[in-house]
C-alpha positions, 0 to 999 in steps of 0.5 A: 356750856359754851355760848358765843360772844356774838350772834352765830356767824353765817355758816353756823345756822343750818349747821345748828339744825342739821347737827341737831337732827343727826346725833350731836348737841349744838356746838358753835364755830368760828368767831361765835366760839368766843369768850362767853361761858356756860356750865357745860354742853353734854347731855344730863340726867337719868335718876331725876330726884324730884322731891326725893332728895339725894341719890344713894352713895357708895359706902364701900368707897372712902369719900376722902379717896375718891369723892366722885366714885363715892357720890356717883358710883351707884348711879354709874353702875345702874345707868349704862349709856343708852344706845342713842347716846355717847354720853349719859349723865344725871341730867340727861333725863331732864333733857329727855323730859323736856324733849318729851314735853316739846314732842307733846306740844309739836304733835298737838301743833301738827294736827290738822285744824283751823284756828291755830296761832301762826307760830303754832302752825309753823312749829307744827308744820316744820315738825310734820315736814321733818317727820315725813321720812318716806318723802325725804328718802324718796327725794334723795339728793334732789332738794339740794340739786340747786346748790350742787348745780351752782357749784358744778357751773363755776367757771373760774376763781372769780366766781367763788366769792359769790358762791360762798355767799350763796352757800352761807345764806343757805347755812353751809359752813364753807371756807370762813364765817361772817356775821355780827358781834358786839364790839370788844371795845364798845360793847354797846354796838354791833360790828361786822366780823369774819372768822376762820371756819370751813373744817369738817372735823372738830378742830384743826389738830385733827388734820395736823397730828401724825400719831397712828390714831390720828392718821387712822381717823383721817383715813376714816374721814376721807372714806366717809367723804368719798361715800357721801359724795357717791351718795350725792350722785358722783361715780366711785372713781370721781368721789374718790378723787374729790374726797382726796381733794376735799381733805387736802383743801381742809388740811390747808385751811387747818394749817392757817387756823388758830388752835382752840387754846390760843383762841381763848385769849379775846385779844388774839381774836380781835383785830379791827380792820378797815374793809379797804385794808382787808381788800388790799391784804387779801386781793384775790378774794373779791370781798365786794362780790361776796358782800353784795351776794350776801346782802350785807349792810354797808360798813367800813370796818370789821373784826378780822378774828384771825388775819393769818387765816384770811391771808392763807385763804386768799393765797389758796384762791391762786394755789388751789385748782378750780376742780379742788374748790368744786370738790370741797364746796360740794362736800360742804353742801352735802355735809350740811344738808345730809341729815335732812335728806335720804336715809342713806345719807343720814345713816352714813353721816351718823356712821362717821360723826356718831359711831366713829367719832363719838362711839354712839351705837344708834342714831336717835329716834327721828322724833327726837331729832325733829324736836331738836331741829324745831327747837334750833330753827324756830326756838322762840316759837317753840320755847314760848309754848314750852314756857307756858306749860313748864315755867311757873312764876314761882320758879323765876321768883326762886331763881332770883332769890337764889341769885341775890343770895349768891351775889351777896356771898360773892361780894363777901368773898371779894371783900375778904380776898387776901391777895387783891388790892383795894383798888382792883377790889373796888372795880371788881365789886362794881362789875359784880353789882352791874351783872344783869340776870335773865331768867327763864325766857326772853322779854321780847320774842322773835317775830317769825311772820316772814318765815314761810313753813310748809308741812311737806318741804323740809329742806325749803323750811330749813333754808327759809328759817336759816335765812331769817336768822341770817338776815336778823344777824346781818341787820345788827351790824352798825346798830346798838346791841339788843340785850333782850337777845338770848343765845339759848332757847327756853327748854335748854338744860344749860346756862351761860354768862355773856362778858360783853353784856355782863349778864347771866342767863338761865333758861327755864329748862334748867330750873328744875330737879336735879338743879332745883326743887322747892322740895329740896333742902337749902343745902341740896339747892345750893349744891345744885342750882346754887353752884351753877349760878355761882359758876356763871357769876365766876365766869365774869372773873375768870382768865377771859371774863376778867378782861371785860369791865362792868360795861362789857368793854375789854379793858385792863382794869387790874393793877399789875400786882393783882394781875400777876397774883391772878395769873399765879393762881390760874397757873395752879389750876392749869397744872392741877387739871393737866395732871388728870387723865381723861381716858387712857393716855389722854390728859385733860387740857388744863389750858383749854379748860382753865375758864371752866375750872376757874368757874367750877371752883369759884362757883362752889365756894360762892354757893357754900358761902351762901349756905353758911350765911343762910338762916332756917327758912330763908331759902328752903327747908333743912337738910334730910337723910342724916347729912350735915348741911355741908355734907348734903351740899357737897353730895348734891354738887357731886351728883349733878356731874355723875356720868358715863361716856364712850371712850371715843366721846372721852377723847373728843371731849378732851380735845375740843371741849373747854369743860373737864370731865365730870369726875374732875369737875367734882374731885378737882374742885373739892380737893381744893377746899378745906371746908370739904375736908372738914365736912368729911373728916379727911386727914391731910395725906389722902387723895382728896386733899391737895397740897397746895390748894389751888384757889383763885376766887 
């Protein structure tokens, strides 16, 4: 599950809130989509195992032919995709269970009464304002009329930069993104950063591909933009014209944007630039007006992630007519706020991004969207309440014990590597030893005392919550990095590794079945949460993470011989995963998914090594159900990736998600492991045995 190598850039905060309330999981954009890595971002779980052990397997399937079908076939057959989901996996129920806990907390917090703590009152009032669908429907587009009027009043191009800043303060992702991030070369300090952005579709290639399916989707997108503009108050003829203008504008931005594979190289999105030089290189865009309207602190240099994008954007200040700018900005504002407005806008927004793009049949019930909105907007306040009722000290103690066991296993793996020289091994071991572990929830909670929340002003509430986070992000510029910050809220069913802080982060929400239970065997726990922990550790040594040292600074600490040996092994994974079919004729992108595939392969090996090193009672109890420890381990690992998904969701994942499909996260890993082949007595000439095996760690 990807998280950023920086705080979210401006333009992302409200997108977080609005996407959560419409149909999608949280996804970052701009420079916030950097090198840090996580387990995966799709919903999980219907058959939570509790203390019951492993789920049934399909005895009719040869585990040496297709282990994923063997381990997941019964679950897949009995767990169709719910109407309000486009993807459904074995961990989705855990996410749903957490959401139900949050609903209970919010319903209680929203009841009238005195004596509530300030944060309790705020989350209750925000939830109440969100749940008032009748009020939102009656208000129509009026709550964002201010933004629409400001855009309509633009007189010339010189007024555009200040208007972009005002939209960014409201959380509208227009044109580019701006915020703070740790400095790649001095990870102790936060710096200013500007990055590409401003697209409505998930990635630049959606605008640039010319095959029939891509052209059809662009036509559907243009029709959607037109409908949304009509619903915002434009006439049909004006909306048709403005939709064409907005699409042409976004296509121009796509042409100067960097592709998602190229962006995976941290060096390609790091260009420290003096502010005065940026002003000279992009003279048509008034950066002083933008930064003044934004209220950004003073700084002399910043990271311009994609210089070519900024130059292309600057050229558009001259080449694009003012009416086209207005059409684009109006569309971005309507799109950003649409899920908070009238039912007609909510439904049309879902019709394209939910049904057309993802294949989701129905929008999620409003209570779920409102729970997610509150989690995204006041995450620490809600997360603190969640942690009190769901995260026990023994979960944290067990997680830390598991981490220590896996660190020891990884240390042994590094020492035994035959292809790495002693010089690089020494530095790798130092980096592993320096990894910090953050478990459950932040050591210091955010202070929301300055955020005014009203139970009858949804758009205003989100504006103010967004502004709070925006100011918090901007105020980091020029200051030391706060290592207490989390990029995921406590109820999140996810985990991540941060290369610039060299730490692994495990929210309370994931430290439950089917990842972990004190009723599970050692093998089951290591196949579940153990593989997850190993996955995050391995991210520190994948093709991106390996570029950062023990202190989080990007520097080359590898000998040339070792770097060449690493690349050879990474290339094997690229070739292997590129051969997998995501859906129909669409292949997995082995280059886009390289980091996650490296972490999957390494994480399972580390967890298996920990299992072999364990002693009875050292981590949990003995395996159940007749499996050998190794067999139980592999079945447990496979079953955390069981999933069903729509065809549209499969295509979308293949094009933009750095994680491989669940099937390939299982078979792609295990076919590289002699230990798996021995555990299930696989001969050498079967699909689950790869020649040669791909292995980095």
